[in-house]
C-alpha positions, 0 to 999 in steps of 0.5 A: 407519617413516621413510616414515610420518614423512615422510608425517605431516610433509608433511601437517602442512606442507600443513595449515598452509600455508593459515594466515596471521598477524601477526608483529613486535614486539608493542610496536609493536602487531600487527593482524589481521582476520577478515572478516565477511560476511552477506547480506540478502534482499529483503523487504517487508510490507503492512498495510491501515489505515483511519484515522478519528476516535474519541473519547478521554475528553474529546477525540478522536484519530485512530486505526485503525478496521476496514479496509473501503470501505463505501459504505452504502445506495442508494435504487435510483435511476438514477445515484446515486453515492458516494465513499468514502476513508480506507483505505490500504495501508502498505508497508514494504520493504528494497528497491526494488519495483513495486506493481500495483493492481487492483480488483473491482467491487461484485458481487451474489451473482447476478453483477450488478455495480455501476459502480465505480471506485478511485483510488490516490494516494501519500501524504505519509508514515506517521504513528504512531497514535493521533494527537491530533485537531486542525484540519487535523492529518490523518495523513500516510497520508491526505494525498494526495501524488502521483496514481497513477490510476484502476483497476478492472473494465471498465464506466463510472461515471456519477454524477447525484447526489453522494451523502449521506455524510461523505467526499463533503464531504472530496472536494468540498473536494479538487476545489475546491482542485485546481479539477478534477472528479475523478469518473471519467466515462470508459467503460472497455472493458477491465479497467484496472490501475495500476503504480507504480515509485517505491519505488526504496529501503528505507523506509515508504510509504503509499498512499491509495485512494478509491472511487467507486460508482454505480447504473446504470438502475433496471431494470438494478441488481438489489436486494440486497447487493453486495461488491468487492475492492481488491488491491495486488500487490508484486513486485521 
């Protein structure tokens, strides 16, 4: 019996040995803390957004359209080129990440490829939409801020005709302001990706993507519909 009591007292002592507390006169205050800990893992999300002007009653607003880079119809003549824009990737992240931009050329169902280039820029920010449409009141996500570079599949992208669509006028203004011809004229012998490591902390970021597409020689460009793809990969 004594042995059992001794064992019970010993176990009680072992259990209570890890306890800790605050002692003293409560008039002077007693203080004790329990540490609270948590760990948040790295996380990011990407949304695709197309920004355009839409009617809103008696006025117009900047709003979201259906994402996509539609170059429209081509006549089939040689060297006919067009520019398209207003598409952005919106990134929200709680950590620094590395971005990789890759693109697939506009391709016919039978495998023929148009001459295609894409051009990535860091935008000035991310504005909430809808936003009132005012002169030069462009949403931050379609205001280019820092060039990242051209990307796409191997090939070339010549242009003999400037194209005939609204985006071309915006691009012409951009070229005049910068004093530079931005049409990608170089021939690429291999696929090109662009990597961007400027996202070093948490926040929201926008990246605008321009597109360039043009026809080759008449006989080398099969008649029909063409579709391509722009891919953004985010990695830690």
